[in-house]
ZAKOL-665236 format. One record per residue (C-alpha): residue number from 1; residue in one letter; chain; x, y, z. Coordinates in Angstrom, 1 decimal. Each point is the difference from the previous one (the first is absolute). Layout:
BEGIN
- NUM/A/A/X/Y/Z $
...
This chain:
BEGIN
- 1/X/A/-6.1/4.8/-25.2 $
- 2/X/A/-1.0/-0.9/3.7 $
- 3/X/A/1.7/1.2/3.1 $
- 4/X/A/-0.4/1.0/3.6 $
- 5/X/A/1.0/3.7/-0.5 $
- 6/X/A/0.4/2.1/-3.1 $
- 7/X/A/2.4/2.9/0.6 $
- 8/X/A/-0.5/3.0/-2.6 $
- 9/X/A/3.2/2.0/0.1 $
- 10/X/A/3.6/-1.0/0.1 $
- 11/X/A/1.5/3.1/1.6 $
- 12/X/A/1.7/-0.3/3.4 $
- 13/X/A/-3.3/-0.8/1.9 $
- 14/X/A/-1.3/-2.6/-2.5 $
- 15/X/A/3.3/-1.6/-0.3 $
- 16/X/A/0.5/-0.1/3.8 $
- 17/X/A/-3.5/-1.5/0.4 $
- 18/X/A/0.7/-2.6/-2.8 $
- 19/X/A/3.3/-1.0/1.6 $
- 20/X/A/-1.8/-0.5/3.5 $
- 21/X/A/-2.8/-2.0/-1.5 $
- 22/X/A/2.4/-2.2/-1.7 $
- 23/X/A/2.1/-0.6/3.0 $
- 24/X/A/-3.2/-0.8/2.1 $
- 25/X/A/-1.1/-2.5/-2.6 $
- 26/X/A/-3.0/1.9/-1.2 $
- 27/X/A/-1.1/-0.2/-3.5 $
- 28/X/A/0.4/3.4/-1.8 $
- 29/X/A/0.4/1.6/-3.4 $
- 30/X/A/1.4/3.5/-0.4 $
- 31/X/A/-0.6/2.0/-3.2 $
- 32/X/A/1.1/3.4/-1.2 $
- 33/X/A/-0.6/1.9/-3.2 $
- 34/X/A/3.7/1.0/-0.2 $
- 35/X/A/2.5/-2.0/-2.0 $
- 36/X/A/2.3/-0.4/3.0 $
- 37/X/A/1.2/1.5/3.4 $
- 38/X/A/0.3/3.9/0.3 $
- 39/X/A/3.2/1.5/-1.6 $
- 40/X/A/-0.2/3.4/1.7 $
- 41/X/A/1.3/0.4/3.6 $
- 42/X/A/-3.4/1.4/1.1 $
- 43/X/A/-0.3/-0.6/3.9 $
- 44/X/A/3.3/-0.2/1.8 $
- 45/X/A/0.1/-0.3/3.8 $
- 46/X/A/-0.3/-3.2/1.9 $
- 47/X/A/-1.0/0.3/3.7 $
- 48/X/A/1.0/-2.4/2.8 $
- 49/X/A/-3.3/-1.9/0.2 $
- 50/X/A/0.2/-0.7/-3.8 $
- 51/X/A/3.5/-1.6/0.5 $
- 52/X/A/-1.3/-2.1/2.8 $
- 53/X/A/-2.8/-1.2/-2.4 $
- 54/X/A/2.6/-0.8/-2.6 $
- 55/X/A/2.1/-1.8/2.6 $
- 56/X/A/-2.9/-2.3/0.9 $
- 57/X/A/-0.4/-0.7/-3.7 $
- 58/X/A/3.7/-1.0/-0.1 $
- 59/X/A/1.1/3.0/-2.0 $
- 60/X/A/1.5/2.5/2.3 $
- 61/X/A/3.5/-0.8/-1.1 $
- 62/X/A/-0.7/0.5/-3.7 $
- 63/X/A/-1.8/3.2/0.8 $
- 64/X/A/2.8/1.5/2.2 $
- 65/X/A/2.7/-1.1/-2.6 $
- 66/X/A/-1.8/2.2/-2.6 $
- 67/X/A/-1.1/2.9/2.3 $
- 68/X/A/2.0/3.0/0.9 $
- 69/X/A/-0.3/1.0/3.7 $
- 70/X/A/-1.1/3.5/1.0 $
- 71/X/A/1.7/0.1/3.5 $
- 72/X/A/-1.4/3.5/0.9 $
- 73/X/A/-2.2/3.0/-0.6 $
- 74/X/A/1.6/3.3/-0.6 $
- 75/X/A/-2.1/3.1/0.6 $
- 76/X/A/0.5/3.4/-1.4 $
- 77/X/A/-1.4/3.4/-1.1 $
- 78/X/A/0.5/1.2/-3.6 $
- 79/X/A/3.7/-0.8/-0.9 $
- 80/X/A/1.0/-0.5/3.7 $
- 81/X/A/0.5/-3.4/1.6 $
- 82/X/A/-0.6/-0.7/3.6 $
- 83/X/A/1.0/-3.1/2.2 $
- 84/X/A/-0.4/-3.5/-1.1 $
- 85/X/A/-2.6/-2.2/1.8 $
- 86/X/A/1.1/-3.6/-0.1 $
- 87/X/A/-2.8/-2.5/-0.4 $
- 88/X/A/1.9/-2.7/1.9 $
- 89/X/A/-0.1/2.2/3.1 $
- 90/X/A/-3.8/0.1/-0.3 $
- 91/X/A/-0.6/-3.5/-1.0 $
- 92/X/A/2.5/-2.1/1.8 $
- 93/X/A/-1.4/-3.0/2.0 $
- 94/X/A/-3.5/0.6/-1.7 $
- 95/X/A/0.6/-2.0/-3.2 $
- 96/X/A/2.8/-2.0/-1.7 $
- 97/X/A/0.0/2.8/-2.6 $
- 98/X/A/0.2/3.2/1.7 $
- 99/X/A/0.7/2.2/-3.1 $
- 100/X/A/-1.8/1.0/-3.3 $
- 101/X/A/1.1/-1.7/-3.1 $
- 102/X/A/-0.3/1.2/-3.5 $
- 103/X/A/-1.1/-2.7/-2.5 $
- 104/X/A/-1.7/1.1/-3.1 $
- 105/X/A/-3.6/-1.4/-0.8 $
- 106/X/A/1.4/-1.6/-3.2 $
- 107/X/A/2.5/-1.9/2.1 $
- 108/X/A/-2.5/-1.1/2.6 $
- 109/X/A/-2.2/-1.3/-2.7 $
- 110/X/A/2.8/-1.9/-1.8 $
- 111/X/A/1.1/-1.6/3.3 $
- 112/X/A/-3.7/-1.1/0.6 $
- 113/X/A/-0.4/-1.2/-3.7 $
- 114/X/A/3.1/-2.1/0.2 $
- 115/X/A/-1.2/-1.5/3.4 $
- 116/X/A/-3.4/-0.8/-1.3 $
- 117/X/A/1.6/-2.1/-2.8 $
- 118/X/A/2.1/-1.7/2.5 $
- 119/X/A/-3.4/-0.8/1.7 $
- 120/X/A/-1.1/-1.5/-3.1 $
- 121/X/A/-2.3/2.8/-1.2 $
- 122/X/A/0.1/2.6/-2.7 $
- 123/X/A/-1.9/3.2/-0.7 $
- 124/X/A/-2.5/0.1/-2.9 $
- 125/X/A/1.5/3.0/-1.6 $
- 126/X/A/-2.2/2.0/-2.7 $
- 127/X/A/-3.2/-1.3/1.5 $
- 128/X/A/-2.1/3.1/0.6 $
- 129/X/A/-2.9/-0.2/2.5 $
- 130/X/A/-3.4/0.7/-1.7 $
- 131/X/A/-2.8/-1.1/2.4 $
- 132/X/A/-0.8/-2.0/3.2 $
- 133/X/A/-3.4/-1.7/0.8 $
- 134/X/A/-0.7/-1.7/3.3 $
- 135/X/A/-1.4/-3.5/-0.3 $
- 136/X/A/-1.1/-0.7/3.6 $
- 137/X/A/3.0/-2.1/1.0 $
- 138/X/A/2.6/1.9/-1.9 $
- 139/X/A/0.5/2.4/-3.0 $
- 140/X/A/0.5/-0.3/-3.7 $
- 141/X/A/2.4/2.5/-1.4 $
- 142/X/A/0.7/0.8/-3.6 $
- 143/X/A/3.5/1.0/-1.1 $
- 144/X/A/1.0/1.4/-3.5 $
- 145/X/A/3.0/-1.7/-1.4 $
- 146/X/A/0.8/1.5/-3.5 $
- 147/X/A/-3.5/0.2/-1.0 $
- 148/X/A/-1.0/-3.3/1.4 $
- 149/X/A/-2.2/-0.4/3.0 $
- 150/X/A/1.5/-2.2/2.9 $
- 151/X/A/-2.5/-1.1/2.7 $
- 152/X/A/1.2/-0.7/3.5 $
- 153/X/A/-2.2/-1.5/2.7 $
- 154/X/A/1.2/0.7/3.6 $
- 155/X/A/-1.2/-0.1/3.5 $
- 156/X/A/1.3/3.7/0.5 $
- 157/X/A/1.4/2.8/-2.1 $
- 158/X/A/2.4/2.7/1.2 $
- 159/X/A/0.3/3.1/-1.8 $
- 160/X/A/3.7/1.2/0.5 $
- 161/X/A/-0.1/2.0/-3.4 $
- 162/X/A/1.1/3.3/1.2 $
- 163/X/A/-1.5/3.5/0.6 $
- 164/X/A/-2.2/-0.2/-3.2 $
- 165/X/A/-1.3/-3.5/0.9 $
- 166/X/A/-2.2/-1.5/-2.5 $
- 167/X/A/-1.1/-2.5/2.7 $
- 168/X/A/-1.0/2.7/2.3 $
- 169/X/A/-1.9/1.8/-2.9 $
- 170/X/A/-1.8/-3.3/-1.0 $
- 171/X/A/-1.3/-0.4/3.6 $
- 172/X/A/-1.2/3.7/0.2 $
- 173/X/A/2.1/0.7/3.1 $
- 174/X/A/0.5/3.6/0.7 $
- 175/X/A/3.6/1.3/0.4 $
- 176/X/A/-0.6/3.1/2.2 $
- 177/X/A/2.6/2.7/1.1 $
- 178/X/A/1.6/3.1/-1.3 $
- 179/X/A/2.4/1.1/-2.6 $
- 180/X/A/2.8/2.4/0.8 $
- 181/X/A/-0.1/3.1/-2.1 $
- 182/X/A/3.8/0.2/-0.6 $
- 183/X/A/1.8/-2.1/-2.7 $
- 184/X/A/2.6/-2.5/1.6 $
- 185/X/A/3.0/-1.4/-1.6 $
- 186/X/A/2.6/-2.8/0.5 $
- 187/X/A/3.3/-0.1/-1.8 $
- 188/X/A/2.7/-2.6/0.0 $
- 189/X/A/3.0/2.2/-0.4 $
- 190/X/A/3.6/-0.7/-0.7 $
- 191/X/A/3.0/2.1/1.0 $
- 192/X/A/-2.0/1.5/3.0 $
- 193/X/A/2.0/2.6/2.1 $
- 194/X/A/-1.1/2.2/2.9 $
- 195/X/A/-1.5/-2.9/2.2 $
- 196/X/A/1.3/-2.4/2.4 $
- 197/X/A/0.2/-3.1/-2.3 $
- 198/X/A/-0.1/-2.6/2.8 $
- 199/X/A/-3.2/1.3/1.6 $
- 200/X/A/-3.7/0.8/-0.7 $
- 201/X/A/0.1/3.9/-0.4 $
- 202/X/A/-3.0/1.9/1.2 $
- 203/X/A/-0.2/3.7/-0.7 $
- 204/X/A/-2.9/2.4/0.2 $
- 205/X/A/0.0/3.4/-1.4 $
- 206/X/A/-2.4/2.9/0.2 $
- 207/X/A/-1.9/-1.0/-3.2 $
- 208/X/A/1.4/-3.4/-0.9 $
- 209/X/A/1.7/-3.2/1.4 $
- 210/X/A/2.6/-2.5/-0.9 $
- 211/X/A/0.3/-3.6/0.9 $
- 212/X/A/2.8/-2.3/-1.4 $
- 213/X/A/0.8/-3.7/0.5 $
- 214/X/A/3.2/-1.7/-0.8 $
- 215/X/A/0.0/-2.5/-2.8 $
- 216/X/A/2.7/-2.4/-1.1 $
- 217/X/A/3.1/1.5/-1.6 $
- 218/X/A/1.9/3.2/1.1 $
- 219/X/A/-1.9/3.2/-0.6 $
- 220/X/A/-3.2/-1.8/-0.9 $
- 221/X/A/-3.1/1.1/2.0 $
- 222/X/A/-3.8/0.2/-0.1 $
- 223/X/A/-1.2/3.5/0.2 $
- 224/X/A/-3.4/1.0/0.9 $
- 225/X/A/-1.4/3.5/-0.2 $
- 226/X/A/-2.9/2.2/-1.2 $
- 227/X/A/0.0/1.2/-3.7 $
- 228/X/A/-0.2/3.9/0.1 $
- 229/X/A/-3.6/1.2/-0.8 $
- 230/X/A/1.3/2.7/-2.1 $
- 231/X/A/1.3/-2.3/-2.6 $
- 232/X/A/-1.5/1.4/-3.1 $
- 233/X/A/-1.7/-2.0/-2.7 $
- 234/X/A/2.4/-1.7/-2.3 $
- 235/X/A/2.9/0.3/2.5 $
- 236/X/A/2.0/-3.1/0.9 $
- 237/X/A/-1.0/-0.8/3.6 $
- 238/X/A/3.3/-2.0/0.6 $
- 239/X/A/2.0/3.0/-0.8 $
- 240/X/A/-2.1/2.3/2.2 $
- 241/X/A/0.2/-2.4/2.9 $
- 242/X/A/3.9/-0.3/-0.4 $
- 243/X/A/0.3/3.8/0.0 $
- 244/X/A/-2.3/0.4/3.0 $
- 245/X/A/1.7/-2.7/2.0 $
- 246/X/A/3.4/1.5/-0.8 $
- 247/X/A/-1.1/3.6/1.1 $
- 248/X/A/-1.9/-1.1/3.2 $
- 249/X/A/2.2/-2.8/1.3 $
- 250/X/A/3.4/0.2/-1.8 $
- 251/X/A/-0.6/-3.4/-1.4 $
- 252/X/A/1.1/-1.0/-3.5 $
- 253/X/A/0.1/-3.0/-2.2 $
- 254/X/A/1.7/-1.0/-3.2 $
- 255/X/A/-2.8/-2.0/-1.6 $
- 256/X/A/-3.3/-1.8/0.8 $
- 257/X/A/-0.9/-3.5/-0.9 $
- 258/X/A/-3.6/0.3/0.8 $
- 259/X/A/-2.3/2.9/0.6 $
- 260/X/A/-3.6/-0.2/1.0 $
- 261/X/A/-2.5/2.8/0.9 $
- 262/X/A/-3.4/-0.5/1.1 $
- 263/X/A/-2.6/1.1/2.5 $
- 264/X/A/0.0/-1.5/3.4 $
- 265/X/A/-3.1/-1.9/1.1 $
- 266/X/A/-1.0/-1.2/3.5 $
- 267/X/A/-2.8/-2.6/-0.4 $
- 268/X/A/-1.3/-3.0/1.8 $
- 269/X/A/-2.5/-2.6/-1.4 $
- 270/X/A/-3.3/0.0/1.8 $
- 271/X/A/0.2/-3.7/0.3 $
- 272/X/A/3.0/-2.5/-0.2 $
- 273/X/A/-2.2/-2.9/-0.2 $
- 274/X/A/-3.2/-0.3/-2.2 $
- 275/X/A/-1.3/-3.6/0.1 $
- 276/X/A/2.6/-2.1/-1.5 $
- 277/X/A/2.2/2.7/-1.3 $
- 278/X/A/2.7/1.9/1.9 $
- 279/X/A/2.1/3.1/-0.7 $
- 280/X/A/3.6/0.4/1.1 $
- 281/X/A/2.9/2.4/-0.5 $
- 282/X/A/-0.6/3.1/-2.1 $
- 283/X/A/-3.3/-1.4/-1.1 $
- 284/X/A/-1.1/0.4/3.7 $
- 285/X/A/1.8/3.2/1.0 $
- 286/X/A/2.4/2.6/-1.4 $
- 287/X/A/1.8/3.0/1.5 $
- 288/X/A/3.1/2.1/-0.4 $
- 289/X/A/3.3/-1.8/-0.2 $
- 290/X/A/1.7/2.4/2.5 $
- 291/X/A/0.2/-2.4/2.8 $
- 292/X/A/1.0/-3.0/-2.1 $
- 293/X/A/-3.1/-1.9/1.3 $
- 294/X/A/-2.0/-1.1/-3.1 $
- 295/X/A/1.8/-3.0/-1.4 $
- 296/X/A/0.6/-1.1/3.7 $
- 297/X/A/-3.7/0.1/0.7 $
- 298/X/A/-1.0/-2.0/-3.0 $
- 299/X/A/2.6/-2.7/0.8 $
- 300/X/A/-1.6/-0.2/3.6 $
- 301/X/A/-3.5/-0.1/-1.6 $
- 302/X/A/1.1/-3.1/-1.9 $
- 303/X/A/1.6/-1.6/3.0 $
- 304/X/A/-3.1/0.5/2.1 $
- 305/X/A/-2.4/-1.2/-2.6 $
- 306/X/A/2.1/-3.1/-0.9 $
- 307/X/A/-0.1/-1.4/3.5 $
- 308/X/A/-3.9/0.8/0.2 $
- 309/X/A/-0.4/-2.1/-3.3 $
- 310/X/A/2.1/-2.8/1.7 $
- 311/X/A/-2.1/0.0/3.2 $
- 312/X/A/-3.1/-0.4/-2.3 $
- 313/X/A/1.2/-2.2/-2.9 $
- 314/X/A/2.5/-2.2/2.0 $
- 315/X/A/-1.1/0.1/3.7 $
- 316/X/A/-3.7/-0.2/-0.9 $
- 317/X/A/-1.1/3.3/1.8 $
- 318/X/A/-3.4/1.6/-1.1 $
- 319/X/A/0.1/2.4/-2.8 $
- 320/X/A/-0.8/2.8/2.5 $
- 321/X/A/3.6/-0.3/1.2 $
- 322/X/A/1.0/1.9/-3.1 $
- 323/X/A/-1.9/3.0/1.3 $
- 324/X/A/2.8/0.5/2.3 $
- 325/X/A/2.2/1.3/-3.1 $
- 326/X/A/-2.1/3.1/-0.4 $
- 327/X/A/-0.6/0.5/3.7 $
- 328/X/A/3.8/0.0/0.5 $
- 329/X/A/1.5/1.4/-3.1 $
- 330/X/A/-2.6/2.7/-0.9 $
- 331/X/A/0.7/2.1/3.2 $
- 332/X/A/3.8/-0.1/-0.6 $
- 333/X/A/-0.6/1.5/-3.4 $
- 334/X/A/-2.5/2.8/1.3 $
- 335/X/A/2.6/0.9/2.7 $
- 336/X/A/2.8/0.0/-2.5 $
- 337/X/A/-1.9/2.0/-2.7 $
- 338/X/A/-1.2/2.7/2.5 $
- 339/X/A/3.4/0.3/1.4 $
- 340/X/A/1.7/0.2/-3.4 $
- 341/X/A/-2.4/2.4/-1.1 $
- 342/X/A/0.5/2.3/3.0 $
- 343/X/A/3.7/-0.1/-0.4 $
- 344/X/A/0.1/0.4/-3.7 $
- 345/X/A/-2.4/3.0/0.4 $
- 346/X/A/2.1/1.6/2.5 $
- 347/X/A/3.3/-0.1/-2.0 $
- 348/X/A/-1.6/1.1/-3.2 $
- 349/X/A/-2.7/2.5/1.2 $
- 350/X/A/0.4/3.7/-1.1 $
- 351/X/A/-2.3/1.1/2.9 $
- 352/X/A/1.5/2.4/2.5 $
- 353/X/A/0.4/-2.2/3.1 $
- 354/X/A/1.7/-3.1/-1.6 $
- 355/X/A/2.1/2.4/-2.1 $
- 356/X/A/1.0/1.9/3.0 $
- 357/X/A/0.8/-3.1/2.1 $
- 358/X/A/2.2/-1.6/-2.9 $
- 359/X/A/2.0/3.3/-0.1 $
- 360/X/A/0.5/0.7/3.7 $
- 361/X/A/-0.1/-3.3/2.0 $
- 362/X/A/3.0/-1.5/-1.7 $
- 363/X/A/2.1/3.1/0.3 $
- 364/X/A/-0.5/0.2/3.6 $
- 365/X/A/-0.3/-3.7/1.1 $
- 366/X/A/1.3/-2.0/-2.9 $
- 367/X/A/3.6/-0.7/1.1 $
- 368/X/A/-0.4/-0.4/3.7 $
- 369/X/A/-3.2/-2.2/-0.4 $
- 370/X/A/1.4/-2.3/-2.5 $
- 371/X/A/3.0/-0.7/2.2 $
- 372/X/A/-2.2/-0.9/2.9 $
- 373/X/A/-2.4/-2.2/-2.0 $
- 374/X/A/1.8/-3.3/0.8 $
- 375/X/A/-0.4/0.7/3.7 $
- 376/X/A/-3.8/0.5/-0.1 $
- 377/X/A/-2.3/-2.8/1.1 $
- 378/X/A/-2.6/0.9/-2.6 $
- 379/X/A/2.6/-0.2/-2.8 $
- 380/X/A/0.0/-3.8/0.4 $
- 381/X/A/-3.7/0.0/-0.1 $
- 382/X/A/0.2/2.0/-3.3 $
- 383/X/A/2.4/-2.5/-1.3 $
- 384/X/A/-2.5/-2.7/0.8 $
- 385/X/A/-2.7/1.7/-1.9 $
- 386/X/A/2.2/0.7/-3.0 $
- 387/X/A/1.4/-3.4/-0.1 $
- 388/X/A/-3.6/-1.5/0.4 $
- 389/X/A/1.1/-2.2/2.8 $
- 390/X/A/-2.6/1.8/2.4 $
- 391/X/A/-3.0/-0.8/-2.2 $
- 392/X/A/-2.8/-0.9/2.2 $
- 393/X/A/-3.1/-2.1/-0.6 $
- 394/X/A/-3.1/-0.1/1.9 $
- 395/X/A/-0.9/-3.5/1.2 $
- 396/X/A/-1.5/-1.7/3.1 $
- 397/X/A/2.2/0.7/3.0 $
- 398/X/A/1.8/3.0/-1.6 $
- 399/X/A/-1.6/2.6/2.4 $
- 400/X/A/-0.7/-0.3/3.7 $
- 401/X/A/-2.3/2.8/1.6 $
- 402/X/A/0.9/2.3/-2.9 $
- 403/X/A/3.7/-0.6/0.3 $
- 404/X/A/2.0/-1.6/-2.9 $
- 405/X/A/1.7/-3.2/0.7 $
- 406/X/A/3.7/0.1/-0.4 $
- 407/X/A/0.3/-3.3/-1.8 $
- 408/X/A/-3.3/-1.2/-1.3 $
- 409/X/A/-1.1/1.4/-3.4 $
- 410/X/A/3.7/0.9/-0.7 $
- 411/X/A/2.8/-1.5/-1.8 $
- 412/X/A/2.0/-2.5/2.1 $
- 413/X/A/2.7/2.1/1.9 $
- 414/X/A/3.4/-1.1/-1.3 $
- 415/X/A/2.0/-1.8/2.6 $
- 416/X/A/3.1/-1.3/-1.8 $
- 417/X/A/-0.8/-3.5/-1.2 $
- 418/X/A/-3.7/0.0/0.3 $
- 419/X/A/-0.7/1.1/-3.7 $
- 420/X/A/1.6/-3.3/-1.2 $
- 421/X/A/-3.1/-1.8/1.3 $
- 422/X/A/-2.2/1.8/-2.5 $
- 423/X/A/1.8/-1.5/-2.9 $
- 424/X/A/-2.4/-3.1/0.7 $
- 425/X/A/-2.9/2.3/-1.2 $
- 426/X/A/-2.2/-1.8/2.6 $
- 427/X/A/-2.2/1.1/2.8 $
- 428/X/A/2.3/-0.4/3.1 $
- 429/X/A/0.4/0.8/3.7 $
- 430/X/A/2.9/1.9/1.5 $
- 431/X/A/1.2/0.0/3.6 $
- 432/X/A/2.9/2.2/1.4 $
- 433/X/A/1.8/-1.1/3.0 $
- 434/X/A/-1.8/-1.8/2.9 $
- 435/X/A/-2.7/-2.5/-0.9 $
- 436/X/A/0.5/-3.5/1.1 $
- 437/X/A/0.5/-2.7/-2.5 $
- 438/X/A/-3.2/-2.0/1.1 $
- 439/X/A/-2.1/3.1/-0.9 $
- 440/X/A/1.6/0.4/-3.3 $
- 441/X/A/-0.5/-3.8/-0.8 $
- 442/X/A/-3.8/0.2/1.1 $
- 443/X/A/-0.5/3.0/-2.2 $
- 444/X/A/1.4/-1.5/-3.0 $
- 445/X/A/-2.1/-3.1/0.3 $
- 446/X/A/-3.2/2.0/0.6 $
- 447/X/A/0.5/2.5/-2.9 $
- 448/X/A/2.0/-2.2/-2.5 $
- 449/X/A/2.3/3.0/-0.4 $
- 450/X/A/3.7/0.3/0.5 $
- 451/X/A/1.0/1.9/3.3 $
- 452/X/A/3.3/1.9/-0.5 $
- 453/X/A/1.9/0.7/3.1 $
- 454/X/A/2.5/2.9/0.0 $
- 455/X/A/2.1/1.6/2.7 $
- 456/X/A/-1.4/3.2/1.8 $
- 457/X/A/-0.1/2.9/-2.1 $
- 458/X/A/0.6/3.0/2.1 $
- 459/X/A/-0.5/3.2/-1.8 $
- 460/X/A/-3.2/-1.3/-1.7 $
- 461/X/A/-3.6/-0.2/1.3 $
- 462/X/A/0.1/-3.8/-0.1 $
- 463/X/A/-0.6/-1.2/3.6 $
- 464/X/A/1.6/-3.2/1.5 $
- 465/X/A/-2.7/-2.4/1.0 $
- 466/X/A/-2.3/0.9/-2.8 $
- 467/X/A/-0.9/-1.9/-3.2 $
- 468/X/A/-0.3/2.1/-3.3 $
- 469/X/A/-2.1/-1.3/-2.9 $
- 470/X/A/1.7/1.1/-3.2 $
- 471/X/A/-1.5/0.0/-3.4 $
- 472/X/A/1.9/-1.1/-3.1 $
- 473/X/A/0.4/3.6/-1.1 $
- 474/X/A/1.9/0.8/3.3 $
- 475/X/A/-2.9/1.8/1.7 $
- 476/X/A/-0.9/-0.9/3.6 $
- 477/X/A/-3.5/-1.2/0.3 $
- 478/X/A/-0.2/-0.8/3.7 $
- 479/X/A/1.7/-0.1/3.3 $
- 480/X/A/-0.7/-2.1/3.0 $
- 481/X/A/1.3/-1.7/3.2 $
- 482/X/A/0.7/-3.7/-0.1 $
- 483/X/A/-3.3/-0.8/1.7 $
- 484/X/A/-2.2/2.0/-2.6 $
- 485/X/A/2.0/-0.5/-3.1 $
- 486/X/A/-1.5/-3.2/-1.3 $
- 487/X/A/-3.6/1.2/0.1 $
- 488/X/A/0.8/3.7/-1.1 $
- 489/X/A/2.2/-1.0/-3.0 $
- 490/X/A/-2.4/-2.7/-1.1 $
- 491/X/A/-2.6/2.4/-0.7 $
- 492/X/A/2.3/2.3/-1.9 $
- 493/X/A/1.7/-2.5/-2.4 $
- 494/X/A/-2.0/-0.3/-3.3 $
- 495/X/A/-0.9/-3.5/-1.4 $
- 496/X/A/1.0/-2.3/2.8 $
- 497/X/A/3.5/-1.5/0.8 $
- 498/X/A/1.5/-0.9/-3.4 $
- 499/X/A/3.0/2.3/-0.8 $
- 500/X/A/0.6/1.4/-3.4 $
- 501/X/A/3.3/-1.4/-1.3 $
- 502/X/A/2.0/2.4/-2.4 $
- 503/X/A/2.0/-1.1/-3.0 $
C-alpha cells in the first residue's frame, strides 16, 4: 500500500485527522488494532473551539443534534450548592458556541467514522502497528492483520494511538512528566440525585472533590472523584466510592453503566515530530480530565497538522513547514499539562495548606463570589482558555517590543459571518470596514488569494483599514495596511499562489 500519510490510531484524534486529510484531497490510510470504534463513553466534554472545527468540516449540526448542552457551572461545598455561573454570559460574542457540550468519545468517533465513509475512505480495523523505518523520502510501516504482515509506504506517519503509543515507543521518544499519587475514577451513573442535573457541578471538600457532567437522559451524569486511599485489599472500589460520595457530598446514584479507576498522569512527549513521524493526541500529551480538555486538544492537534500537510503536499511548501506543528502545538500541551497538574494536585492534596483552603475559602466566599463571576472581566478570559479559543501560537509578527499582538498568532476573532469564509479551507485575506475596492482588487491579483470584505467589527481587535492574512485553520498569520499587505503576506503564504480546494 502506498499513500501520502499513514495515520496509526482511530480514536477521536486519528479520525479527525483522517477526515481532514480526505477533505483536503490528501492520500491517507488510517489503521487501528481495535475491531471498531470505541463503545465506552470515555472522554465527554466538547469545548467551543472543537465545535468550530466540526463546523468547518460541515459536521456541527450533526454533533449538536447528538450532544447535550451544559449551560452553566454550579459550584458548591460538600452537599451545599451555590449560585450557577451561566457559560453564555461568559462566552457571548466570543464564539458561535458559547457553552460546553457533552458528547461521549464513542459518539464523536462514530460521527467521524461515518463521515470518513461518506468521503470515500474507511479505517483498516484490526491492523496493529508493528514497526516503522524511514526510507529517505518517506517511511515504511508494518502492520499486523490477523498474523499477516501488511506493509504500507507513506511520505509521513502520524502516531495517534493513545497514551501507550506504540509509535512513540518505536521511535524512542521520551514521555516525561508526573503521576499523581491518588487513584482517580470516572463513573457513568444513572438515577443521580443531590446535584444540579442541568449544570456541571464542582464541589471541593476537605479531603476530596466531586465533579459531575450532565449526560443524555434524566438523572444520567458523569461523576469524577477520587478513590478513597483507605480501600482495603479485596474491597470493591466502586462501592467504596459510592459510600464516600454519599457521605461527603450527599450525592447518590441507582446504578452505574461504566466505572473506571486509574492513576492520573501528566506527561508530554519530548518531541512531536521525529523525522517523518509525528505524534498527536494522547500519544503526545496526557493529563487529568478535570477540565474537559484532553479530547479537545487532540482534535485541535489533528486540525493543525492536517493543514500543515496540505501546505506541503498540495501547495508545494518545503518540508520544514511541518516543523510549525511541534512549534505551535507542543507549547499548548506543556501549558495545559502544567495547569492541569497544579489544579488536580490542589484539589486532591492532603497537605495542610491546600486542605485548609478547600475547607475555609468556599465557606467564606463561595456563594457571593460565584454570583459575581459573570460580571468579572477575567471570567471571560477564563472561558476563553477553557473553551480553547484563546490558544495562541508564536509566529512572525505575533509580538511587538515584547507585547503580544491582539490578532496575529491567534484564532480569528469571531465577527458574525466571517467564519463562513473558512469553509473554503484556503489561505485567505480578510478586511473589516473601510478599504477601497481598488486596493482589494490589487491585493487579490498580487497574491492569488480571495480577499473577503466584512462590515466593521466593533468589540473585536479587528481594525478597519487593515488586511488580515488568515490560515486555513482559522489562525491569523499576518496583518498589514493596504500599502504593505502584498509584500508582507507574499512572504508568509507557503508554496506560492495556488489555493488548496477542499472536497
